[in-house]
LOMAR-518528 format. One line per 2 residues: number of its first residue (from 0); for each residue y, z, x of N, C-alpha, C. Coordinates in nm, 3 decimals, always signed. Layout:
residues N
NUM = Y/Z/X/Y/Z/X/Y/Z/X ~ ...
//
This chain:
residues 167
0 = -0.119/+0.000/+0.082/+0.000/+0.000/+0.000/+0.126/+0.000/+0.086 ~ +0.125/+0.086/+0.193/+0.240/+0.092/+0.282/+0.258/-0.041/+0.356
2 = +0.147/-0.103/+0.393/+0.152/-0.230/+0.464/+0.213/-0.339/+0.375 ~ +0.178/-0.337/+0.248/+0.230/-0.434/+0.153/+0.381/-0.416/+0.136
4 = +0.428/-0.293/+0.125/+0.570/-0.263/+0.109/+0.646/-0.301/+0.236 ~ +0.586/-0.268/+0.349/+0.648/-0.298/+0.477/+0.663/-0.449/+0.496
6 = +0.563/-0.525/+0.460/+0.571/-0.671/+0.475/+0.672/-0.730/+0.376 ~ +0.681/-0.671/+0.257/+0.780/-0.717/+0.160/+0.921/-0.692/+0.211
8 = +0.946/-0.576/+0.270/+1.078/-0.543/+0.324/+1.111/-0.636/+0.441 ~ +1.015/-0.656/+0.529/+1.037/-0.745/+0.644/+1.066/-0.886/+0.596
10 = +0.994/-0.932/+0.496/+1.018/-1.066/+0.441/+1.156/-1.078/+0.378 ~ +1.197/-0.972/+0.308/+1.329/-0.973/+0.245/+1.440/-0.978/+0.351
12 = +1.421/-0.902/+0.459/+1.520/-0.901/+0.567/+1.526/-1.039/+0.633 ~ +1.410/-1.097/+0.662/+1.406/-1.229/+0.724/+1.471/-1.333/+0.634
14 = +1.443/-1.326/+0.505/+1.501/-1.420/+0.410/+1.653/-1.406/+0.403 ~ +1.702/-1.283/+0.401/+1.847/-1.262/+0.393/+1.916/-1.309/+0.521
16 = +1.853/-1.287/+0.637/+1.912/-1.333/+0.763/+1.919/-1.486/+0.766 ~ +1.814/-1.550/+0.721/+1.811/-1.696/+0.720/+1.914/-1.750/+0.622
18 = +1.920/-1.693/+0.505/+2.014/-1.739/+0.403/+2.158/-1.718/+0.450 ~ +2.184/-1.608/+0.519/+2.319/-1.580/+0.567/+2.361/-1.683/+0.671
20 = +2.271/-1.718/+0.762/+2.309/-1.816/+0.864/+2.335/-1.953/+0.802 ~ +2.257/-1.991/+0.699/+2.282/-2.117/+0.631/+2.415/-2.114/+0.557
22 = +2.449/-2.001/+0.498/+2.576/-1.989/+0.427/+2.693/-2.001/+0.523 ~ +2.681/-1.943/+0.641/+2.788/-1.952/+0.741/+2.805/-2.096/+0.788
24 = +2.695/-2.166/+0.813/+2.701/-2.306/+0.855/+2.764/-2.390/+0.746 ~ +2.725/-2.371/+0.623/+2.780/-2.448/+0.513/+2.928/-2.420/+0.496
26 = +2.967/-2.296/+0.514/+3.106/-2.259/+0.497/+3.194/-2.318/+0.608 ~ +3.148/-2.315/+0.732/+3.228/-2.369/+0.842/+3.226/-2.521/+0.844
28 = +3.130/-2.584/+0.781/+3.124/-2.730/+0.779/+3.222/-2.790/+0.679 ~ +3.272/-2.708/+0.586/+3.364/-2.763/+0.486/+3.498/-2.795/+0.552
30 = +3.558/-2.909/+0.515/+3.684/-2.948/+0.577/+3.804/-2.875/+0.515 ~ +3.805/-2.746/+0.529/+3.914/-2.666/+0.476/+4.041/-2.691/+0.558
32 = +4.156/-2.709/+0.493/+4.280/-2.732/+0.568/+4.311/-2.616/+0.664 ~ +4.278/-2.495/+0.624/+4.303/-2.380/+0.710/+4.218/-2.388/+0.835
34 = +4.090/-2.421/+0.819/+4.002/-2.433/+0.936/+4.042/-2.549/+1.024 ~ +4.081/-2.660/+0.962/+4.122/-2.777/+1.040/+4.248/-2.748/+1.119
36 = +4.339/-2.671/+1.061/+4.463/-2.638/+1.130/+4.438/-2.546/+1.248 ~ +4.335/-2.463/+1.240/+4.306/-2.369/+1.347/+4.219/-2.431/+1.456
38 = +4.157/-2.545/+1.427/+4.070/-2.610/+1.524/+4.155/-2.686/+1.624 ~ +4.137/-2.661/+1.753/+4.216/-2.735/+1.850/+4.181/-2.883/+1.846
40 = +4.283/-2.967/+1.843/+4.263/-3.111/+1.834/+4.246/-3.170/+1.974 ~ +4.148/-3.254/+1.990/+4.128/-3.323/+2.116/+4.220/-3.444/+2.120
42 = +4.283/-3.470/+2.233/+4.366/-3.590/+2.241/+4.281/-3.714/+2.222 ~ +4.339/-3.815/+2.159/+4.266/-3.937/+2.130/+4.327/-4.053/+2.209
44 = +4.253/-4.160/+2.215/+4.303/-4.281/+2.278/+4.286/-4.281/+2.429 ~ +4.343/-4.382/+2.492/+4.325/-4.397/+2.636/+4.391/-4.285/+2.716
46 = +4.495/-4.225/+2.661/+4.565/-4.120/+2.735/+4.476/-3.998/+2.757 ~ +4.384/-3.973/+2.666/+4.294/-3.858/+2.679/+4.203/-3.872/+2.800
48 = +4.168/-3.996/+2.835/+4.075/-4.020/+2.944/+4.141/-4.014/+3.081 ~ +4.274/-4.012/+3.085/+4.344/-4.017/+3.213/+4.358/-3.881/+3.280
50 = +4.339/-3.774/+3.206/+4.353/-3.641/+3.263/+4.497/-3.612/+3.303 ~ +4.591/-3.638/+3.214/+4.733/-3.616/+3.243/+4.766/-3.468/+3.255
52 = +4.856/-3.435/+3.345/+4.904/-3.297/+3.356/+5.007/-3.274/+3.244 ~ +5.041/-3.149/+3.221/+5.142/-3.119/+3.118/+5.277/-3.183/+3.155
54 = +5.309/-3.183/+3.283/+5.435/-3.244/+3.328/+5.434/-3.394/+3.300 ~ +5.323/-3.459/+3.328/+5.313/-3.603/+3.301/+5.324/-3.631/+3.151
56 = +5.257/-3.548/+3.071/+5.262/-3.567/+2.926/+5.405/-3.557/+2.875 ~ +5.479/-3.457/+2.923/+5.617/-3.440/+2.876/+5.706/-3.555/+2.925
58 = +5.684/-3.604/+3.049/+5.761/-3.717/+3.099/+5.734/-3.842/+3.017 ~ +5.609/-3.868/+2.988/+5.572/-3.987/+2.910/+5.628/-3.975/+2.768
60 = +5.623/-3.856/+2.713/+5.677/-3.835/+2.579/+5.827/-3.863/+2.577 ~ +5.898/-3.819/+2.681/+6.042/-3.843/+2.690/+6.071/-3.993/+2.706
62 = +5.991/-4.061/+2.786/+6.008/-4.206/+2.806/+5.988/-4.279/+2.674 ~ +5.884/-4.242/+2.600/+5.856/-4.309/+2.472/+5.965/-4.280/+2.370
64 = +6.015/-4.159/+2.369/+6.121/-4.123/+2.276/+6.247/-4.204/+2.306 ~ +6.279/-4.218/+2.434/+6.395/-4.296/+2.475/+6.377/-4.442/+2.436
66 = +6.258/-4.495/+2.457/+6.231/-4.636/+2.422/+6.243/-4.656/+2.271 ~ +6.193/-4.560/+2.195/+6.201/-4.570/+2.049/+6.347/-4.575/+2.004
68 = +6.432/-4.491/+2.068/+6.573/-4.490/+2.032/+6.639/-4.625/+2.066 ~ +6.604/-4.681/+2.183/+6.657/-4.812/+2.223/+6.609/-4.920/+2.126
70 = +6.484/-4.909/+2.085/+6.424/-5.004/+1.993/+6.498/-5.005/+1.861 ~ +6.521/-4.885/+1.809/+6.589/-4.872/+1.679/+6.732/-4.923/+1.687
72 = +6.794/-4.912/+1.805/+6.930/-4.961/+1.822/+6.936/-5.114/+1.812 ~ +6.825/-5.179/+1.841/+6.818/-5.326/+1.834/+6.808/-5.373/+1.689
74 = +6.746/-5.293/+1.603/+6.721/-5.334/+1.465/+6.846/-5.322/+1.379 ~ +6.854/-5.409/+1.279/+6.962/-5.400/+1.180/+6.925/-5.290/+1.080
76 = +7.020/-5.251/+0.999/+6.993/-5.146/+0.900/+6.888/-5.192/+0.799 ~ +6.889/-5.321/+0.765/+6.789/-5.375/+0.672/+6.649/-5.369/+0.734
78 = +6.639/-5.404/+0.861/+6.511/-5.400/+0.931/+6.461/-5.256/+0.944 ~ +6.552/-5.163/+0.969/+6.515/-5.021/+0.978/+6.461/-4.972/+0.843
80 = +6.525/-5.017/+0.736/+6.481/-4.977/+0.602/+6.340/-5.030/+0.574 ~ +6.313/-5.156/+0.613/+6.179/-5.213/+0.595/+6.075/-5.136/+0.676
82 = +6.113/-5.100/+0.798/+6.023/-5.026/+0.885/+5.992/-4.888/+0.826 ~ +6.094/-4.823/+0.775/+6.076/-4.690/+0.714/+5.991/-4.700/+0.587
84 = +6.013/-4.803/+0.507/+5.933/-4.822/+0.385/+5.786/-4.843/+0.420 ~ +5.760/-4.920/+0.525/+5.621/-4.944/+0.568/+5.559/-4.815/+0.619
86 = +5.637/-4.735/+0.689/+5.587/-4.607/+0.741/+5.549/-4.515/+0.626 ~ +5.634/-4.508/+0.525/+5.605/-4.423/+0.410/+5.483/-4.475/+0.334
88 = +5.467/-4.605/+0.324/+5.350/-4.662/+0.256/+5.222/-4.626/+0.330 ~ +5.226/-4.631/+0.465/+5.108/-4.592/+0.544/+5.075/-4.445/+0.524
90 = +5.179/-4.361/+0.521/+5.155/-4.218/+0.499/+5.095/-4.193/+0.362 ~ +5.142/-4.264/+0.262/+5.088/-4.250/+0.126/+4.943/-4.293/+0.122
92 = +4.909/-4.402/+0.194/+4.770/-4.449/+0.199/+4.682/-4.344/+0.266 ~ +4.731/-4.286/+0.375/+4.653/-4.183/+0.445/+4.627/-4.064/+0.354
94 = +4.730/-4.022/+0.283/+4.715/-3.908/+0.194/+4.620/-3.940/+0.079 ~ +4.617/-4.064/+0.039/+4.528/-4.105/-0.070/+4.385/-4.129/-0.019
96 = +4.366/-4.121/+0.112/+4.233/-4.138/+0.168/+4.192/-4.283/+0.186 ~ +4.288/-4.373/+0.192/+4.258/-4.515/+0.204/+4.281/-4.566/+0.344
98 = +4.280/-4.478/+0.442/+4.312/-4.516/+0.579/+4.219/-4.624/+0.632 ~ +4.091/-4.611/+0.604/+3.995/-4.706/+0.660/+3.984/-4.836/+0.583
100 = +4.050/-4.847/+0.468/+4.036/-4.965/+0.385/+4.154/-5.060/+0.409 ~ +4.132/-5.161/+0.491/+4.234/-5.260/+0.520/+4.198/-5.390/+0.451
102 = +4.298/-5.465/+0.416/+4.273/-5.596/+0.359/+4.235/-5.692/+0.471 ~ +4.168/-5.798/+0.436/+4.126/-5.896/+0.536/+4.247/-5.951/+0.609
104 = +4.239/-5.953/+0.742/+4.347/-6.007/+0.824/+4.458/-5.909/+0.852 ~ +4.454/-5.791/+0.795/+4.561/-5.694/+0.816/+4.535/-5.615/+0.944
106 = +4.638/-5.603/+1.025/+4.624/-5.529/+1.149/+4.624/-5.380/+1.120 ~ +4.589/-5.302/+1.220/+4.577/-5.158/+1.204/+4.707/-5.095/+1.157
108 = +4.818/-5.132/+1.217/+4.946/-5.074/+1.179/+5.003/-5.132/+1.052 ~ +4.944/-5.239/+1.002/+4.993/-5.299/+0.879/+5.099/-5.406/+0.902
110 = +5.138/-5.429/+1.025/+5.239/-5.529/+1.056/+5.172/-5.649/+1.121 ~ +5.221/-5.766/+1.087/+5.169/-5.889/+1.147/+5.269/-5.935/+1.252
112 = +5.260/-5.877/+1.372/+5.352/-5.909/+1.481/+5.498/-5.892/+1.441 ~ +5.524/-5.798/+1.359/+5.659/-5.767/+1.311/+5.722/-5.887/+1.239
114 = +5.640/-5.977/+1.189/+5.692/-6.093/+1.117/+5.768/-6.048/+0.993 ~ +5.726/-5.935/+0.936/+5.791/-5.885/+0.815/+5.935/-5.842/+0.841
116 = +5.969/-5.817/+0.967/+6.105/-5.772/+0.999/+6.202/-5.889/+1.020 ~ +6.147/-6.009/+1.036/+6.231/-6.127/+1.060/+6.324/-6.107/+1.179
118 = +6.266/-6.072/+1.292/+6.345/-6.049/+1.413/+6.401/-6.181/+1.465 ~ +6.523/-6.175/+1.517/+6.581/-6.293/+1.581/+6.519/-6.307/+1.720
120 = +6.539/-6.423/+1.783/+6.487/-6.441/+1.918/+6.551/-6.343/+2.015 ~ +6.680/-6.316/+1.997/+6.749/-6.220/+2.084/+6.689/-6.080/+2.068
122 = +6.656/-6.042/+1.945/+6.594/-5.911/+1.922/+6.456/-5.905/+1.986 ~ +6.379/-6.012/+1.971/+6.245/-6.016/+2.032/+6.254/-6.001/+2.183
124 = +6.351/-6.069/+2.243/+6.369/-6.060/+2.388/+6.405/-5.918/+2.428 ~ +6.496/-5.856/+2.354/+6.535/-5.718/+2.384/+6.416/-5.624/+2.369
126 = +6.336/-5.644/+2.265/+6.219/-5.560/+2.243/+6.120/-5.573/+2.359 ~ +6.099/-5.695/+2.405/+6.008/-5.716/+2.518/+6.060/-5.646/+2.643
128 = +6.191/-5.654/+2.667/+6.251/-5.589/+2.783/+6.237/-5.438/+2.775 ~ +6.259/-5.383/+2.657/+6.244/-5.238/+2.639/+6.100/-5.197/+2.663
130 = +6.007/-5.274/+2.610/+5.864/-5.243/+2.626/+5.823/-5.253/+2.773 ~ +5.870/-5.354/+2.842/+5.837/-5.370/+2.984/+5.896/-5.256/+3.067
132 = +6.018/-5.218/+3.036/+6.081/-5.105/+3.105/+6.003/-4.976/+3.081 ~ +5.961/-4.955/+2.956/+5.882/-4.837/+2.922/+5.751/-4.837/+3.001
134 = +5.687/-4.952/+3.007/+5.560/-4.964/+3.078/+5.577/-4.930/+3.226 ~ +5.684/-4.982/+3.288/+5.709/-4.955/+3.430/+5.739/-4.808/+3.454
136 = +5.816/-4.747/+3.366/+5.848/-4.605/+3.381/+5.723/-4.518/+3.369 ~ +5.637/-4.552/+3.275/+5.513/-4.476/+3.257/+5.423/-4.496/+3.379
138 = +5.414/-4.618/+3.429/+5.334/-4.644/+3.549/+5.382/-4.558/+3.666 ~ +5.513/-4.538/+3.676/+5.569/-4.459/+3.786/+5.528/-4.311/+3.775
140 = +5.502/-4.265/+3.654/+5.462/-4.125/+3.633/+5.316/-4.102/+3.672 ~ +5.233/-4.206/+3.659/+5.089/-4.193/+3.683/+5.055/-4.195/+3.831
142 = +4.945/-4.131/+3.865/+4.892/-4.138/+4.001/+4.822/-4.273/+4.016 ~ +4.795/-4.316/+4.141/+4.724/-4.444/+4.159/+4.589/-4.447/+4.088
144 = +4.516/-4.335/+4.089/+4.386/-4.329/+4.021/+4.403/-4.345/+3.870 ~ +4.506/-4.280/+3.816/+4.530/-4.290/+3.672/+4.573/-4.432/+3.634
146 = +4.654/-4.497/+3.719/+4.693/-4.635/+3.692/+4.572/-4.726/+3.688 ~ +4.482/-4.705/+3.784/+4.361/-4.787/+3.791/+4.274/-4.763/+3.667
148 = +4.261/-4.637/+3.627/+4.180/-4.603/+3.509/+4.244/-4.664/+3.383 ~ +4.376/-4.658/+3.372/+4.446/-4.716/+3.256/+4.426/-4.867/+3.251
150 = +4.435/-4.932/+3.366/+4.413/-5.077/+3.373/+4.272/-5.111/+3.327 ~ +4.175/-5.031/+3.369/+4.036/-5.053/+3.330/+4.019/-5.036/+3.179
152 = +4.081/-4.933/+3.123/+4.074/-4.908/+2.979/+4.136/-5.025/+2.903 ~ +4.251/-5.073/+2.951/+4.318/-5.184/+2.884/+4.234/-5.312/+2.889
154 = +4.170/-5.336/+3.002/+4.083/-5.454/+3.015/+3.966/-5.445/+2.917 ~ +3.905/-5.327/+2.908/+3.794/-5.307/+2.815/+3.839/-5.329/+2.671
156 = +3.959/-5.281/+2.639/+4.013/-5.297/+2.504/+4.034/-5.445/+2.474 ~ +4.090/-5.521/+2.570/+4.113/-5.664/+2.549/+3.981/-5.737/+2.527
158 = +3.879/-5.701/+2.606/+3.749/-5.766/+2.591/+3.688/-5.738/+2.454 ~ +3.697/-5.613/+2.409/+3.642/-5.578/+2.276/+3.717/-5.652/+2.167
160 = +3.849/-5.663/+2.180/+3.929/-5.732/+2.080/+3.894/-5.880/+2.075 ~ +3.872/-5.941/+2.193/+3.836/-6.082/+2.197/+3.697/-6.105/+2.138
162 = +3.607/-6.010/+2.158/+3.473/-6.023/+2.102/+3.476/-6.014/+1.949 ~ +3.565/-5.928/+1.897/+3.576/-5.912/+1.751/+3.647/-6.030/+1.688
164 = +3.746/-6.085/+1.758/+3.828/-6.192/+1.703/+3.822/-6.316/+1.793 ~ +3.708/-6.381/+1.801/+3.702/-6.501/+1.887/+3.787/-6.612/+1.828
166 = +3.859/-6.683/+1.917/+3.949/-6.787/+1.866/+3.913/-6.921/+1.919
//
């Protein structure tokens, strides 16, 4: 009789321990906004693979911010309004959960070479100059190893893009 009671108690304890661990796993697997906010985010994209120092990250961020300001100075108020409207539309799509659903032929950012902005040739030239200047400034921040790694990443990206979109 004691053996039967003892085995029942042991079984109940084992069952409760197992059930508790499953409940914890199920609870932490849920995409709760609170849990997601507390989870440290891993950097994404090619920059994550370069092993940038905090100083390099802040320098690159400042360079990009400066380039963005120069870029916006090139655009007319109408073009800025179109750009802002497209940005808000992308945010609305993300919030609606439609991020992965693109129409055929639509690029990731939703712009077709900025054709929707109707840039003049002078604006396009200025944009290219700003982009080239930004690229050179960022290259100056990187170590030779990081530059080489970035070049390799860019080459791999170009190859994958050509494989997906053969012309």
